[in-house]
LUMVEX-839321 format. One line per field, with one value per residue (C-alpha): x, y negated, z negated; residue in one letter; residue number from 1. Coordinates in steps of 0.001 Angstrom, whole numbers. Layout:
BEGIN
x	c(X	...)
y	c(Y	...)
z	c(Z	...)
resn	c(A	...)
resi	c(NUM	...)
This chain:
BEGIN
x	c(3	1084	1325	4167	2775	2617	6155	7622	5646	6935	10503	10006	8416	11328	13699	11841	10454	6906	5434	6426	5329	1963	1549	2366	-132	-2878	-1963	-2220	-5782	-6717	-5133	-5189	-8433	-10167	-7402	-7173	-7195	-8933	-7120	-5256	-7452	-6810	-3072	-2902	-5020	-2824	305	-1364	-2139	1481	2725	303	1180	4885	4086	2147	-1203	-3066	-6632	-6280	-4232	-7134	-9518	-7199	-6814	-10593	-10993	-8423	-10490	-13471	-11686	-12811	-10156	-7224	-5775	-3369	-6156	-4268	-1464	-4044	-5697	-2335	-1661	-5216	-4847	-1642	-3453	-6171	-3487	-2067	-5386	-6321	-9036	-7644	-10675	-10911	-7175	-7512	-10330	-8143	-5201	-7496	-8777	-5217	-4392	-7259	-5256	-3330	-1031	6	3798	4594	2007	4412	3549	-145	677	2903	222	-2383	-184	293	-3479	-4260	-1562	-3075	-6394	-4714	-5364	-1893	-2735	-3911	-1008	1517	-24	218	3805	4761	3322	5231	8462	7836	7095	9923	9544	10139	13433	13218	12192	14082	11361	8654	10587	11049	7320	6561	8867	6889	3669	5054	6077	2589	1115	3314	5507	9082	10638	9080	10206	13736	13519	12345	15296	17704	16258	17098	20704	20797	20921	23916	22404	24751	24781	21700	19681	22112	22226	18440	18180	20827	19203	15720	17001	18616	15370	13372	15778	15312	11502	11654	13768	16817	19102	22480	21664	20273	23395	25647	23599	23789	27541	27862	25871	27888	31109	30133	31521	29315	26563	24518	21493	18117	16786	14400	17133	19468	16840	16642	20437	20623	17795	19730	22847	20845	19101	22496	23849	26257	26257	28808	26825	28314	29151	26084	25195	24501	20944	20752	20079	19961	16337	15421	17391	16278	15844	12089	12383	12389	9168	6902	3941	5960	8642	8347	5504	6621	4630	2337	4855	7852	6909	10079	10064	9719	6313	5960	4493	3891	3825	5279	8376	9597	12654	14254	17973	18645	17934	18692	18117	15197	14158	15969	14266	12173	14499	17516	16350	14438	12241	9442	8279	5182	2334	-670	-2693	-340	-826	-4585	-4728	-2551	-4699	-7847	-6229	-5182	-8680	-10217	-7752	-8492	-12246	-11761	-9756	-12300	-15180	-13432	-14500	-18071	-18277	-16941	-19554	-22405	-21065	-20897	-24349	-25752	-24185	-25675	-29125	-28991	-27764	-30513	-33091	-31777	-31910	-35494	-36603	-34762	-36273	-39756	-39109	-38130	-34369	-32731	-29467	-29451	-31771	-34743	-32832	-29846	-31973	-33779	-30664	-28746	-31668	-31723	-27905	-27877	-30785	-29156	-25943	-27807	-27031	-29409	-31744	-33243	-31268	-33221	-36621	-38785	-38625	-39972	-41503	-41605	-44666	-42549	-40064	-42900	-44137	-40640	-40345	-43702	-42664	-39306	-41054	-42013	-38679	-36285	-32670	-30999	-28846	-29532	-31999	-33191	-35146	-37990	-39707	-39796	-42899	-41327	-43081	-41755	-42557	-43507	-42176	-42995	-40417	-41065	-38192	-37343	-35284	-33648	-33384	-30233	-32146	-33722	-36800	-37699	-39832	-41527	-41775	-43509	-41658	-43156	-40743	-41123	-38882	-36280	-34859	-33143	-33038	-35488	-36491	-38717	-42030	-43505	-42695	-44966	-44704	-46461	-47591	-48530	-45600	-44173	-41534)
y	c(4	-3562	-5382	-7297	-6509	-2808	-2704	-4495	-2292	824	-483	-976	2470	4177	2327	3633	246	1479	-1543	-3895	-1357	-1076	-4847	-4926	-2230	-4000	-7196	-5314	-4191	-7763	-9549	-7024	-5120	-6814	-5725	-2119	523	3915	5810	2754	2512	6140	5625	2585	4186	7298	5198	3344	6707	7771	4609	5050	8685	7818	5276	8039	6267	9458	8190	5279	7450	9911	7066	5922	9430	9890	6629	7871	11029	8859	7666	10185	8945	9664	13076	13640	15058	18220	16185	14088	17192	18342	14933	14671	18097	16848	13843	16109	18231	15048	14103	17626	18326	21738	23305	20246	20508	24138	23257	20616	22987	25634	23133	22305	25961	26406	24327	26862	24092	23065	23226	23404	25633	26284	22838	23730	27125	25545	23011	25738	27907	25062	24484	28176	28364	25426	27285	30390	32372	33818	36445	33803	31555	34341	35183	31529	31172	34369	33041	29786	31746	33774	30732	30470	26677	26361	24511	25223	28856	28772	26593	28994	31995	30341	29743	33255	34725	32782	34273	37779	36966	35655	38851	40993	42226	41415	43880	42009	38711	40155	40891	37327	35861	38213	37021	33455	34475	35499	31759	29571	28029	26080	23767	23508	25653	28563	28042	28190	31278	33187	32304	33346	36458	37492	36883	38898	41803	41753	41594	44574	46473	46434	45200	46023	44162	41289	41083	41116	38347	36214	36825	35598	32509	31761	32108	29039	25683	23490	26099	26679	28888	27442	28561	31009	32510	32683	34717	37178	37302	38323	40801	42506	42764	44234	46735	47883	48349	45433	44646	41849	38655	36100	32614	30365	29135	25410	24558	23764	20238	21490	22548	18954	17716	20328	19290	18773	20094	23596	23048	26060	26202	27760	25063	21827	20026	16400	15060	13007	12047	11153	8382	8757	12530	14462	15705	18446	18104	14367	13990	15370	13132	14514	16781	18750	18527	22097	25667	25290	28130	30469	33331	36621	39274	41644	44486	42642	42307	44340	41395	41898	45188	43665	43313	41031	44122	44881	41376	41580	44997	43770	40686	42769	44864	41704	40238	43443	43414	39765	40396	43369	41262	38451	40807	42881	40538	40394	44179	44538	42037	44001	47287	45815	44296	47677	49374	46751	47142	50943	50588	48126	50501	53343	51091	50062	53682	54655	51725	52717	56272	55040	55202	52626	51580	52527	55475	56436	59438	57376	54698	57335	59307	56114	54864	57997	58000	54389	54937	58046	56081	53235	50768	48132	49431	46177	46356	49486	47956	45381	42360	38997	37785	38402	40555	42934	43203	44045	46705	48179	48370	50150	52730	53325	54549	57723	58351	61028	60072	62585	62271	65829	64990	67207	65532	67822	65846	62417	61060	58260	55444	52206	50016	52432	55764	58313	60643	63784	64713	67259	66015	68640	67696	68249	70228	72432	72210	70178	67083	66310	62703	60888	57659	54907	52768	49748	48376	45836	44279	47340	49363	50492	49606	51331	49847	52704	56018	58491	61946	64753	67718	70064	71995	70558	73202)
z	c(-4	674	-2651	-4292	-7748	-6943	-5538	-8572	-10950	-9182	-9454	-13216	-13470	-11738	-14050	-17098	-18085	-18552	-20416	-17602	-14985	-16711	-16699	-12994	-12070	-14036	-12195	-8917	-9806	-10628	-7696	-4841	-5352	-2424	-45	-1211	1500	987	-1750	-3149	-6241	-7106	-6637	-8930	-11637	-11346	-11934	-14825	-16424	-15970	-17693	-20573	-21095	-21042	-23765	-25588	-25321	-24458	-24880	-22440	-20102	-19952	-19010	-16213	-14786	-14826	-12886	-10378	-9858	-8959	-5829	-3214	-766	-3102	-2396	-5345	-7525	-8409	-9970	-11808	-13254	-14622	-16136	-17495	-19077	-20704	-22195	-23550	-25183	-26685	-28327	-29402	-26814	-25928	-24181	-21926	-21249	-20211	-17824	-16145	-15735	-14274	-11707	-10732	-10232	-7779	-5306	-3212	-1949	-5457	-5319	-9061	-10774	-13654	-15040	-15255	-16759	-19415	-20352	-20426	-22609	-25082	-25258	-25793	-28459	-30322	-30273	-31696	-28514	-28282	-25682	-23236	-24200	-23620	-20246	-19154	-20365	-18548	-15277	-15804	-16290	-13133	-10986	-8405	-8365	-12100	-12679	-16401	-17016	-20321	-21842	-20701	-22007	-25411	-25683	-24461	-27086	-29671	-28277	-28702	-32285	-33078	-31638	-33893	-31025	-32118	-29656	-26724	-28291	-28322	-24583	-23913	-25818	-24030	-20707	-21730	-22270	-18566	-17882	-18602	-21706	-23945	-26938	-29118	-26745	-27148	-30913	-31132	-28940	-30915	-34221	-33109	-31414	-34691	-36534	-33989	-34370	-38161	-37912	-35548	-38099	-35810	-38572	-37036	-33849	-35859	-38003	-34932	-33313	-36457	-36547	-32951	-33831	-36968	-35008	-32973	-34020	-36193	-36327	-39471	-39988	-40914	-44330	-42639	-40500	-43493	-45359	-42432	-42274	-45921	-45419	-42622	-44781	-47625	-45351	-44046	-47559	-47419	-51134	-51128	-50610	-48215	-49342	-49539	-46075	-45741	-44754	-41110	-39987	-36425	-36850	-37620	-34633	-32115	-28571	-28109	-24576	-26095	-27969	-27911	-30215	-33018	-32986	-34875	-33162	-33239	-30328	-32546	-35213	-33016	-30571	-28529	-28204	-24976	-23874	-21305	-17803	-17805	-14030	-10812	-11064	-14347	-14262	-17061	-17633	-18771	-17857	-14174	-11735	-11249	-13445	-12755	-10682	-12877	-11965	-13338	-16938	-19470	-20346	-17850	-19302	-20906	-18425	-18689	-19505	-22410	-23755	-23469	-25138	-27968	-28324	-28633	-31369	-33188	-32932	-34276	-37146	-37914	-37856	-40135	-42571	-42449	-43212	-45877	-48644	-47340	-47138	-50646	-51870	-50303	-51672	-55178	-54740	-53655	-56656	-58960	-57394	-57781	-61355	-62152	-60690	-62822	-65900	-65185	-64810	-67975	-69873	-68711	-69929	-73394	-73138	-75382	-76915	-79713	-79113	-81309	-82672	-83680	-85365	-87442	-88464	-89316	-91367	-93512	-93891	-95042	-97448	-98923	-99493	-101205	-98400	-96963	-94267	-93027	-89757	-88755	-89511	-87773	-90065	-88981	-92239	-96016	-95434	-93344	-96224	-98597	-96153	-95920	-99733	-99926	-97290	-98985	-102133	-100232	-98464	-99631	-100153	-97849	-94781	-93628	-90832	-88004	-85189	-84175	-81401	-79779	-78088	-76062	-74192	-72714	-75727	-78509	-79706	-82400	-83928	-85981	-88273	-91009	-93957	-96141	-99812	-101821	-104517	-101882	-99741	-96640	-96218	-92892	-91634	-88800	-87874	-85697	-83626	-81339	-78604	-79767	-76575	-75093	-78356	-81013	-84601	-87113	-88187	-90196	-91816	-93556	-95015	-93123	-95251	-92443	-90969	-87776	-87293)
resn	c(M	Q	S	T	S	Y	E	Q	A	T	T	D	Y	N	A	G	D	Y	P	H	A	L	K	G	Y	Y	Q	C	L	K	E	D	W	S	S	F	Q	P	G	D	A	G	L	V	Y	H	R	I	G	N	C	L	I	K	M	R	N	F	K	E	A	A	V	S	Y	Q	K	A	L	Q	D	D	D	Y	F	E	K	T	S	I	Y	V	N	L	G	T	T	F	N	G	I	G	K	Y	P	E	A	I	A	C	F	E	K	A	L	T	D	A	S	Y	A	T	P	H	R	A	Y	M	G	M	G	N	A	Y	A	K	L	G	K	Y	V	D	A	G	T	A	Y	R	K	A	A	L	D	E	S	N	P	N	P	V	K	A	L	M	S	L	A	S	S	F	S	S	L	G	R	P	D	D	A	V	E	A	Y	L	A	I	L	D	F	R	V	T	G	K	V	L	N	T	V	L	E	R	L	G	Q	A	Y	V	V	A	G	R	Y	Q	E	G	L	E	T	F	A	D	A	L	A	R	E	Q	F	T	L	S	P	E	A	E	A	D	Y	R	K	A	R	L	A	L	G	I	V	A	D	P	E	P	L	P	A	S	Q	A	A	L	E	E	D	D	S	L	S	G	F	D	L	R	E	R	F	S	S	N	P	V	G	H	Y	S	A	L	D	F	N	E	D	D	D	F	G	T	G	N	V	P	H	P	G	D	T	G	F	F	T	A	T	D	A	D	L	I	A	T	G	K	R	E	M	R	R	E	R	K	L	R	H	T	G	L	K	A	F	F	V	I	L	L	I	L	I	V	A	L	G	V	C	V	V	A	Y	Y	Q	G	V	G	I	P	S	Q	E	K	V	V	T	D	F	F	S	A	Y	A	A	G	E	P	V	E	E	F	W	V	I	S	S	D	A	D	R	T	T	L	A	R	F	L	D	G	V	A	R	S	S	N	V	N	I	I	A	I	D	S	Q	M	R	E	S	Q	V	L	A	D	V	K	L	S	E	G	G	T	V	H	Y	R	I	D	L	V	R	D	V	I	G	W	K	M	R	G	I	E	M	V	F	A	S	V	G)
resi	c(1	2	3	4	5	6	7	8	9	10	11	12	13	14	15	16	17	18	19	20	21	22	23	24	25	26	27	28	29	30	31	32	33	34	35	36	37	38	39	40	41	42	43	44	45	46	47	48	49	50	51	52	53	54	55	56	57	58	59	60	61	62	63	64	65	66	67	68	69	70	71	72	73	74	75	76	77	78	79	80	81	82	83	84	85	86	87	88	89	90	91	92	93	94	95	96	97	98	99	100	101	102	103	104	105	106	107	108	109	110	111	112	113	114	115	116	117	118	119	120	121	122	123	124	125	126	127	128	129	130	131	132	133	134	135	136	137	138	139	140	141	142	143	144	145	146	147	148	149	150	151	152	153	154	155	156	157	158	159	160	161	162	163	164	165	166	167	168	169	170	171	172	173	174	175	176	177	178	179	180	181	182	183	184	185	186	187	188	189	190	191	192	193	194	195	196	197	198	199	200	201	202	203	204	205	206	207	208	209	210	211	212	213	214	215	216	217	218	219	220	221	222	223	224	225	226	227	228	229	230	231	232	233	234	235	236	237	238	239	240	241	242	243	244	245	246	247	248	249	250	251	252	253	254	255	256	257	258	259	260	261	262	263	264	265	266	267	268	269	270	271	272	273	274	275	276	277	278	279	280	281	282	283	284	285	286	287	288	289	290	291	292	293	294	295	296	297	298	299	300	301	302	303	304	305	306	307	308	309	310	311	312	313	314	315	316	317	318	319	320	321	322	323	324	325	326	327	328	329	330	331	332	333	334	335	336	337	338	339	340	341	342	343	344	345	346	347	348	349	350	351	352	353	354	355	356	357	358	359	360	361	362	363	364	365	366	367	368	369	370	371	372	373	374	375	376	377	378	379	380	381	382	383	384	385	386	387	388	389	390	391	392	393	394	395	396	397	398	399	400	401	402	403	404	405	406	407	408	409	410	411	412	413	414	415	416	417	418	419	420	421	422	423	424	425	426	427	428	429	430	431	432	433	434	435	436	437	438	439	440	441	442	443	444	445	446	447	448	449	450	451	452	453)
């Protein structure tokens, strides 16, 4: 397009001066709108969105990209969908981001699908859908146009770790070592490879990898890696503990270009950090070269079907864990209901604690020993005490009691008992009892002269 404002803004944009470029593109919209040719509006809004996303203003960038999509004459819509998906990732709208990346991938002429796959993998990972994330990262790594397969492999290794597949994570890290990675990237790969070996129970390989890492100049293990290092030594029976390892500052200074979803996510907290797949002009400065052929490395042994099958097992396990507490609650509730039903039936049939038999035998034992017997009797007033004293006049002092019969109802019971006297002979008694909460108490006792034996 012919516009002085646009040309100056583009010069500023290419120089990395995004605030001035943004100002120029806005000025172009204001001054040159009437002279725009078909597709010019979409182009300017596209560039405005790129400036805003470089300045980490994701919300306004999303608005600009959506305006660019409204221009039917602008034909860079695939690139816009990738950038719009990136803005949605930046503001936490992950389902919307996935939809944008999927639209971009429907374009058969799209030259760099790895960018859409990487963005899609990041969105799925944020949603905890590690199977889908791993599948996307794997496709990004396999893309022949990907100048940075190392980044995709790092994220894919994290997917395997989240799925509980440390052996596959090991293969992903080993695939990274097929590239000429150096510096912090190599340090990070060696450290995580050692950790993956330990998680997989391959302690000797883990220890050797940690040793290789520690042999590098100015390398220190992170606290998590140090714990795995010590675990490997212990598992191999190496009793002598190494000197304390200094906590790594490298983890806090990691190159953001390696960021998978399990690395420190500093996109929102670090305004100058790197964000993946901003636009089609962005190039990465590490991990050059294409991914090795599947036959040249043991990494590509996990198929998409393997990932999906593993994911289904993980989801079943998670559902089982989530519902374990609920199942336990219902089991306990069922037990309580059954127990309550049994108690109700028993109560209706006259069962009590203490039982009628125990109340009667304890009453006679206490009376024979000269102890108070009020606790066995229904007493709610002085009149009840007078009644008890009158009944006691006809009670033998003997603890030798034989219960002959119990006529038990829900609220009232009658007990027939023989009491053997110490001087010889037997006295027969009929005892009336009433329900006392869940037990029984006596309310009357009288001697029976007819034999009840």
